C-alpha positions as CSV (number, residue, x, y, z in Angstrom):
1,X,-4.5,26.7,-72.3
2,X,-3.7,30.2,-71.3
3,X,-3.2,29.2,-67.7
4,X,-0.4,26.8,-68.8
5,X,1.3,29.7,-70.6
6,X,1.1,31.7,-67.5
7,X,2.7,28.9,-65.4
8,X,5.6,28.6,-67.9
9,X,6.1,32.4,-67.8
10,X,6.2,32.4,-64.0
11,X,8.9,29.8,-64.1
12,X,11.0,32.1,-66.2
13,X,10.5,35.0,-63.7
14,X,11.3,32.7,-60.8
15,X,14.6,31.7,-62.4
16,X,15.7,35.3,-63.0
17,X,14.6,36.2,-59.5
18,X,16.7,33.3,-58.2
19,X,19.8,34.8,-59.9
20,X,18.9,38.3,-58.5
21,X,18.6,36.9,-55.0
22,X,22.0,35.2,-55.1
23,X,23.6,38.3,-56.6
24,X,22.1,40.3,-53.8
25,X,23.4,37.9,-51.2
26,X,26.9,38.0,-52.7
27,X,26.8,41.8,-52.8
28,X,26.2,41.9,-49.1
29,X,28.3,38.9,-47.9
30,X,31.1,38.2,-50.4
31,X,31.7,40.9,-53.0
32,X,34.9,42.9,-52.8
33,X,34.5,46.7,-52.3
34,X,35.5,47.6,-55.8
35,X,32.8,45.5,-57.4
36,X,29.8,47.5,-56.4
37,X,29.4,49.9,-59.3
38,X,29.4,47.1,-61.9
39,X,27.2,44.9,-59.7
40,X,24.7,47.7,-59.2
41,X,24.5,48.1,-63.0
42,X,24.1,44.4,-63.5
43,X,21.4,44.0,-60.8
44,X,19.6,47.1,-62.2
45,X,19.7,45.5,-65.7
46,X,18.4,42.2,-64.2
47,X,15.7,44.0,-62.3
48,X,14.6,45.7,-65.5
49,X,14.5,42.4,-67.3
50,X,12.4,40.8,-64.5
51,X,10.1,43.9,-64.6
52,X,9.7,43.5,-68.4
53,X,8.8,39.8,-67.9
54,X,6.3,40.7,-65.2
55,X,4.6,43.3,-67.4
56,X,4.8,41.5,-70.8
57,X,2.0,42.7,-73.1
58,X,0.5,39.3,-73.6
59,X,-0.1,38.6,-69.8
60,X,-3.3,40.6,-69.6
61,X,-4.9,38.6,-72.4
62,X,-3.6,35.3,-71.0
63,X,-5.0,36.2,-67.5
64,X,-8.4,37.2,-68.9
65,X,-8.7,33.9,-70.9
66,X,-7.4,31.8,-68.0
67,X,-10.1,33.2,-65.7
68,X,-12.7,31.4,-67.8
69,X,-10.8,28.1,-68.0
70,X,-11.6,25.0,-65.8
71,X,-9.1,25.3,-63.0
72,X,-8.7,23.4,-59.7
73,X,-8.5,25.2,-56.3
74,X,-4.7,25.5,-56.3
75,X,-4.6,26.7,-59.9
76,X,-7.4,29.3,-59.1
77,X,-5.4,30.6,-56.2
78,X,-2.2,30.7,-58.2
79,X,-4.0,32.6,-61.0
80,X,-5.2,35.1,-58.4
81,X,-1.6,35.7,-57.2
82,X,-0.3,36.0,-60.8
83,X,-2.9,38.6,-61.5
84,X,-2.1,40.6,-58.3
85,X,1.6,40.5,-59.1
86,X,1.0,41.5,-62.7
87,X,-1.2,44.4,-61.7
88,X,1.4,45.6,-59.1
89,X,4.2,45.4,-61.7
90,X,2.3,47.0,-64.5
91,X,1.7,50.2,-62.5
92,X,5.3,51.2,-62.8
93,X,7.3,52.3,-65.9
94,X,10.5,50.3,-66.4
95,X,12.7,53.4,-66.3
96,X,11.4,54.2,-62.8
97,X,12.1,50.6,-61.6
98,X,15.7,50.8,-63.0
99,X,16.3,54.3,-61.5
100,X,15.1,53.2,-58.0
101,X,17.3,50.0,-58.3
102,X,20.4,52.2,-59.1
103,X,19.7,54.7,-56.4
104,X,19.0,52.0,-53.9
105,X,22.3,50.2,-54.7
106,X,24.3,53.4,-54.4
107,X,22.6,54.4,-51.2
108,X,23.0,51.0,-49.5
109,X,26.6,50.6,-50.5
110,X,27.5,54.1,-49.3
111,X,25.5,53.5,-46.1
112,X,27.9,50.7,-45.0
113,X,30.8,53.2,-44.5
114,X,28.7,56.3,-43.8
115,X,27.0,54.6,-40.8
116,X,30.3,53.6,-39.4
117,X,31.5,57.2,-39.6
118,X,28.2,58.7,-38.2
119,X,28.1,60.6,-41.5
120,X,24.5,61.8,-41.8
121,X,25.5,64.7,-44.0
122,X,26.9,62.3,-46.6
123,X,24.0,59.8,-46.2
124,X,21.1,62.3,-46.5
125,X,21.5,63.2,-50.2
126,X,21.6,59.5,-51.2
127,X,18.5,58.8,-49.1
128,X,16.7,61.9,-50.5
129,X,17.1,60.5,-54.0
130,X,15.6,57.1,-52.9
131,X,12.7,58.9,-51.1
132,X,12.0,61.0,-54.2
133,X,11.8,57.9,-56.4
134,X,9.8,56.0,-53.8
135,X,7.3,58.8,-53.6
136,X,6.8,58.5,-57.3
137,X,6.3,54.8,-57.0
138,X,3.8,55.2,-54.1
139,X,1.8,57.9,-55.9
140,X,1.5,55.9,-59.1
141,X,0.4,52.8,-57.1
142,X,-2.0,54.9,-55.0
143,X,-3.7,56.5,-58.0
144,X,-4.2,53.1,-59.6
145,X,-5.4,51.3,-56.5
146,X,-7.4,54.2,-55.0
147,X,-5.6,54.1,-51.7
148,X,-3.3,56.4,-49.7
149,X,0.3,56.4,-51.0
150,X,1.7,54.7,-47.9
151,X,-1.0,52.0,-48.1
152,X,0.1,51.4,-51.7
153,X,3.6,50.6,-50.4
154,X,2.4,48.6,-47.4
155,X,0.5,46.4,-49.8
156,X,3.7,45.2,-51.4
157,X,4.6,43.5,-48.1
158,X,1.2,43.1,-46.4
159,X,-1.6,42.6,-48.9
160,X,-4.8,43.5,-47.3
161,X,-3.3,45.6,-44.5
162,X,-3.9,49.4,-44.3
163,X,-2.4,52.2,-42.2
164,X,-5.9,52.8,-40.7
165,X,-5.9,49.3,-39.3
166,X,-2.2,49.6,-38.3
167,X,-3.0,52.9,-36.4
168,X,-5.7,51.0,-34.5
169,X,-3.4,48.0,-33.7
170,X,-0.4,50.1,-32.7
171,X,-2.7,52.5,-30.8
172,X,-3.8,49.7,-28.7
173,X,-0.2,48.6,-28.2
174,X,0.8,52.1,-27.2
175,X,-1.9,52.1,-24.5
176,X,-0.3,49.3,-22.5
177,X,3.3,48.8,-23.7
178,X,5.0,51.8,-22.0
179,X,3.6,50.7,-18.6
180,X,4.7,47.1,-19.2
181,X,8.2,48.2,-20.1
182,X,8.4,50.2,-16.9
183,X,6.9,47.4,-14.7
184,X,9.2,44.7,-16.1
185,X,12.3,47.0,-15.8
186,X,11.4,47.7,-12.1
187,X,10.9,44.0,-11.3
188,X,14.3,43.1,-12.9
189,X,16.3,45.7,-11.0
190,X,17.2,43.3,-8.2
191,X,18.0,40.3,-10.4
192,X,21.4,38.9,-10.0
193,X,22.7,38.4,-13.5
194,X,26.0,37.0,-14.6
195,X,27.4,38.2,-17.9
196,X,29.4,35.7,-20.0
197,X,33.1,36.6,-20.1
198,X,34.8,36.7,-23.5
199,X,36.5,36.8,-25.8
200,X,34.4,34.4,-27.9
201,X,36.4,33.6,-31.1
202,X,34.3,34.0,-34.2
203,X,35.1,30.5,-35.6
204,X,33.7,29.0,-32.4
205,X,30.6,31.2,-32.5
206,X,30.1,30.0,-36.1
207,X,30.4,26.4,-35.1
208,X,27.9,26.9,-32.2
209,X,25.5,28.7,-34.5
210,X,25.6,25.9,-37.1
211,X,25.0,23.3,-34.4
212,X,21.9,25.2,-33.2
213,X,20.7,25.6,-36.8
214,X,20.9,21.8,-37.0
215,X,18.9,21.5,-33.8
216,X,16.3,23.6,-35.4
217,X,16.1,21.4,-38.4
218,X,17.9,23.7,-41.0
219,X,18.6,21.8,-44.2
220,X,22.3,22.4,-45.0
221,X,22.0,20.7,-48.3
222,X,19.8,23.6,-49.4
223,X,21.3,26.5,-47.6
224,X,24.3,28.1,-45.7
225,X,25.3,30.6,-43.1
226,X,27.6,33.6,-43.8
227,X,28.5,37.0,-42.5
228,X,27.2,40.5,-43.5
229,X,26.9,43.9,-41.9
230,X,23.1,43.5,-41.4
231,X,21.7,40.0,-40.8
232,X,19.2,38.7,-43.3
233,X,17.8,35.6,-45.0
234,X,17.8,35.5,-48.8
235,X,18.1,33.1,-51.7
236,X,15.4,30.7,-52.8
237,X,13.7,27.7,-51.1
238,X,16.2,25.3,-52.6
239,X,19.2,27.5,-51.8
240,X,18.5,29.6,-48.7
241,X,21.3,32.0,-47.6
242,X,21.3,33.4,-44.1
243,X,23.8,35.8,-42.6
244,X,24.7,37.2,-39.2
245,X,27.3,39.5,-37.7
246,X,29.7,38.6,-34.8
247,X,31.3,40.4,-31.9
248,X,34.1,38.6,-30.2
249,X,33.2,40.3,-26.8
250,X,29.8,38.7,-26.7
251,X,27.9,35.9,-28.4
252,X,24.4,36.3,-27.0
253,X,23.0,38.6,-29.7
254,X,24.7,36.8,-32.6
255,X,23.4,33.4,-31.5
256,X,19.8,34.5,-31.3
257,X,20.3,36.4,-34.6
258,X,21.1,33.0,-36.2
259,X,18.0,31.4,-34.5
260,X,15.9,34.3,-35.9
261,X,17.2,33.9,-39.4
262,X,16.8,30.1,-39.2
263,X,13.1,30.7,-38.6
264,X,12.9,32.6,-41.9
265,X,14.9,29.8,-43.5
266,X,12.8,27.0,-42.2
267,X,9.7,28.8,-43.7
268,X,11.4,29.1,-47.0
269,X,12.6,25.5,-47.0
270,X,9.1,24.4,-46.0
271,X,7.2,26.1,-48.8
272,X,5.3,23.8,-51.1
273,X,8.2,22.5,-53.2
274,X,6.0,20.8,-55.9
275,X,4.6,24.3,-56.7
276,X,8.0,26.0,-56.7
277,X,8.3,28.7,-59.3
278,X,4.6,29.7,-59.0
279,X,3.4,32.7,-56.9
280,X,1.1,30.4,-54.9
281,X,4.3,28.7,-53.5
282,X,5.7,31.9,-52.2
283,X,5.5,33.3,-48.6
284,X,2.1,34.8,-47.8
285,X,3.4,38.1,-46.5
286,X,6.4,39.6,-44.8
287,X,4.5,39.6,-41.4
288,X,3.9,35.9,-41.8
289,X,7.6,35.5,-42.7
290,X,8.5,37.5,-39.6
291,X,6.1,35.4,-37.5
292,X,8.2,32.3,-38.4
293,X,11.5,34.0,-37.4
294,X,10.1,35.4,-34.2
295,X,8.4,32.2,-33.3
296,X,11.7,30.5,-33.7
297,X,13.6,33.2,-31.8
298,X,11.2,34.4,-29.1
299,X,8.5,31.8,-28.6
300,X,11.0,28.9,-28.9
301,X,14.5,30.3,-28.7
302,X,14.0,32.4,-25.6
303,X,11.9,29.8,-23.8
304,X,13.7,28.6,-20.6
305,X,13.2,25.0,-21.7
306,X,15.0,25.7,-25.0
307,X,17.8,27.6,-23.2
308,X,18.3,24.5,-21.0
309,X,18.9,22.6,-24.2
310,X,21.5,25.2,-25.4
311,X,23.4,25.4,-22.1
312,X,25.5,22.2,-22.5
313,X,26.2,23.1,-26.1
314,X,27.4,26.6,-25.1
315,X,29.7,25.1,-22.5
316,X,31.0,22.6,-25.0
317,X,32.1,25.4,-27.3
318,X,33.2,28.1,-24.8
319,X,34.1,26.1,-21.7
320,X,32.7,26.2,-18.2
321,X,31.3,29.5,-16.9
322,X,28.7,30.0,-14.2
323,X,27.0,32.4,-16.6
324,X,26.1,29.4,-18.8
325,X,23.8,27.9,-16.2
326,X,20.3,27.5,-17.7
327,X,18.6,29.8,-15.1
328,X,21.2,32.5,-15.8
329,X,20.8,32.1,-19.6
330,X,17.0,32.5,-19.0
331,X,17.6,35.8,-17.2
332,X,20.0,36.9,-19.8
333,X,17.6,36.3,-22.7
334,X,14.6,37.8,-20.8
335,X,16.4,41.0,-19.8
336,X,14.4,44.1,-20.6
337,X,16.5,47.2,-21.1
338,X,15.7,50.1,-23.4
339,X,18.5,50.5,-26.0
340,X,19.3,52.3,-29.2
341,X,19.5,49.3,-31.6
342,X,16.4,47.7,-33.0
343,X,18.0,44.4,-34.0
344,X,19.5,44.0,-30.5
345,X,16.3,45.0,-28.7
346,X,14.4,42.6,-26.3
347,X,11.0,41.6,-27.3
348,X,9.2,43.9,-24.8
349,X,10.8,47.1,-26.1
350,X,11.1,46.0,-29.7
351,X,7.6,47.1,-30.8
352,X,8.5,50.7,-29.7
353,X,11.3,50.7,-32.3
354,X,8.9,49.5,-35.0
355,X,6.1,52.0,-34.2
356,X,8.7,54.8,-34.3
357,X,9.8,53.8,-37.8
358,X,6.3,53.2,-39.0
359,X,5.2,56.7,-38.1
360,X,8.2,58.3,-39.7
361,X,8.1,56.3,-42.9
362,X,4.4,56.8,-43.3
363,X,4.8,60.6,-43.1
364,X,7.9,60.5,-45.2
365,X,6.3,58.7,-48.1
366,X,3.2,60.9,-48.0
367,X,5.3,64.1,-48.0
368,X,4.4,65.3,-44.5
369,X,8.0,65.3,-43.4
370,X,11.3,65.4,-45.3
371,X,14.6,63.5,-45.0
372,X,16.1,66.5,-43.2
373,X,13.5,66.2,-40.4
374,X,14.3,62.6,-39.6
375,X,17.1,63.0,-37.0
376,X,15.1,65.4,-34.8
377,X,11.9,63.4,-35.0
378,X,13.8,60.2,-34.4
379,X,15.3,61.7,-31.2
380,X,12.0,62.9,-30.0
381,X,10.3,59.6,-30.5
382,X,13.1,57.7,-28.9
383,X,12.9,59.9,-25.8
384,X,9.1,59.5,-25.7
385,X,9.1,55.7,-26.0
386,X,12.4,54.6,-24.4
387,X,13.8,57.7,-22.6
388,X,16.9,57.7,-24.8
389,X,18.4,60.6,-26.8
390,X,19.9,60.0,-30.2
391,X,20.8,63.7,-30.8
392,X,24.0,63.6,-33.0
393,X,24.2,59.8,-32.7
394,X,23.1,59.0,-36.2
395,X,24.9,55.7,-36.3
396,X,22.8,54.2,-33.5
397,X,19.8,56.3,-34.4
398,X,18.3,57.0,-37.8
399,X,21.1,55.4,-39.8
400,X,21.1,52.0,-38.1
401,X,18.7,50.2,-40.5
402,X,19.3,49.1,-44.1
403,X,15.6,49.1,-45.2
404,X,15.1,52.7,-46.3
405,X,18.4,52.6,-48.3
406,X,16.7,50.7,-51.1
407,X,13.2,52.1,-50.8
408,X,11.6,49.3,-48.7
409,X,9.0,51.7,-47.2
410,X,6.1,49.7,-45.7
411,X,8.3,46.9,-44.5
412,X,8.8,47.8,-40.8
413,X,5.3,47.1,-39.5
414,X,5.8,43.5,-40.5
415,X,8.1,43.0,-37.6
416,X,5.6,43.7,-34.9
417,X,2.7,42.2,-36.8
418,X,4.9,39.1,-37.0
419,X,5.4,39.1,-33.3
420,X,1.6,39.2,-32.9
421,X,1.1,36.3,-35.3
422,X,3.9,34.3,-33.6
423,X,2.3,34.6,-30.2
424,X,-1.1,33.7,-31.6
425,X,0.3,30.7,-33.3
426,X,2.1,29.5,-30.2
427,X,-1.1,29.6,-28.1
428,X,-3.0,27.7,-30.9
429,X,-0.1,25.1,-31.1
430,X,-0.3,24.5,-27.4
431,X,-4.0,23.5,-27.6
432,X,-2.9,20.6,-29.8
433,X,0.5,19.6,-28.6
434,X,0.6,20.8,-24.9
435,X,2.7,23.5,-23.3
436,X,5.8,24.6,-25.1
437,X,8.0,23.9,-22.1
438,X,6.8,20.3,-21.9
439,X,7.1,19.7,-25.6
440,X,10.7,21.2,-25.7
441,X,11.8,19.3,-22.6
442,X,10.6,16.0,-24.0
443,X,12.7,16.5,-27.1
444,X,9.7,17.0,-29.4
445,X,11.0,19.9,-31.5
446,X,10.1,18.1,-34.7
447,X,6.5,18.1,-33.6
448,X,6.6,21.9,-33.3
449,X,8.0,22.3,-36.7
450,X,5.6,19.7,-38.1
451,X,2.7,21.8,-36.8
452,X,4.1,24.9,-38.4
453,X,4.8,23.0,-41.6
454,X,1.2,21.8,-41.9
455,X,-0.5,25.0,-40.9
456,X,1.8,27.7,-42.3
457,X,4.7,26.6,-44.5
458,X,3.0,24.2,-46.8
459,X,0.1,26.6,-47.4
460,X,2.3,29.1,-49.2
461,X,0.0,31.8,-50.6
462,X,-3.0,29.6,-51.1
463,X,-5.1,31.8,-48.8
464,X,-5.2,35.5,-47.8
465,X,-3.2,36.3,-44.6
466,X,-6.4,36.6,-42.5
467,X,-7.7,33.2,-43.8
468,X,-4.3,31.5,-43.3
469,X,-4.2,32.6,-39.7
470,X,-7.9,31.8,-39.1
471,X,-7.4,28.3,-40.4
472,X,-4.3,27.8,-38.1
473,X,-5.6,29.5,-35.0
474,X,-9.4,29.8,-35.3
475,X,-9.4,33.6,-35.7
476,X,-7.7,36.4,-37.7
477,X,-5.0,38.6,-36.2
478,X,-5.7,39.3,-32.5
479,X,-3.1,41.5,-30.7
480,X,-4.4,40.2,-27.4
481,X,-2.2,37.1,-27.7
482,X,1.1,39.2,-27.8
483,X,0.1,41.0,-24.6
484,X,-0.8,37.7,-22.9
485,X,2.6,36.2,-24.0
486,X,4.6,39.2,-22.8
487,X,2.8,39.4,-19.4
488,X,3.2,35.6,-18.8
489,X,6.9,35.6,-19.6
490,X,8.0,38.9,-18.0
491,X,5.7,39.8,-15.2
492,X,6.3,37.7,-12.0
């Protein structure tokens, strides 16, 4: 049967992708400085090989024949994903894929030192090359799919999502979020807040982080925690690699960074293992992936009941401090304060960071703005949303993220879409299990992850994003639930 040939072919692609994922993790977390040029060439070669596998001439014929073969529901869904991925890959010539991989590796590697040195002048030419190639990719995909160039890139991360729909969703968000930020900030002005006093040795932070990962059910037999300049989750379901970064003067952001990445990791570890190697066993979309990390971090990790579980563990590792009292930790993790750094932002101001990036990358991909325009536009939008100026502060402004360095345009909306899905999932979960606070306080964390496992993780890519969420919650994406969550948690 042609379908069986396709399954075997997908297993080969999966194994090569496994190697690429681990090489990428090593490049970010372990590789010595001098290894980058050779690694970039090796990864570009591997990327080209994977692309050739994804676009093999025989695949079109196999897919056409498989569509008329007797397949069960799972096989039919898998065939649909194989076809979608084949069509996506077939739109691009191999030399363009290789060129973008090389340009991305060069840009990302240089960014590590250039960001530290606030070196926009050095960074901009590298980014310009990535943007030039990404525009070529976007146009080729747009011409073939009959959509806008940015929508063609968005589909790589959010199949079925469009910029028109995003404009509507983010437009609604913009109608109430600035007032919420202001109201919460005003309410919190009089709060007495104790800041934990460091230093907090990095080995101790690592031990605490691993203990919390265990509390969240992370499988250390199939994953590990390391350090990188930008936290991420990578690897494959049987070997998940997560990273964080540490600051000896404070542990608060690093700890929740670990909780966030553990949410990604639990999703990966919970994907249907019996289908591993097939597209139907992969994560549904990046927004769904982000929904799992943000569920873990915000819906669960920042919940006062969960912080009460963390308090004795924090005291065990760092000693007694009044700042480690559960009520103070709750204030600490619910503090709303506009800041420059997206990854350190509270969940109320975070969507502003995402909308800013979405608007810039949409216009950048479609040629409405150029790389040289980014610093000024970034500064204007930061002042508009958060009242902060980034003029001349490239390190904490337009150079802070890694995503654009390798051409990941279309990724940023996933973060706020993920927050919306996470809130919607939490309210649906509570209808079945009871309030999160009661479930956590009763030590029923496995029930929470069991619910997510049944409704999200085990479903892989069996359904479209809208159908997956509809089956789990009773409706497709509804931004109302994020607003309800934020108002419940932050408005007194």
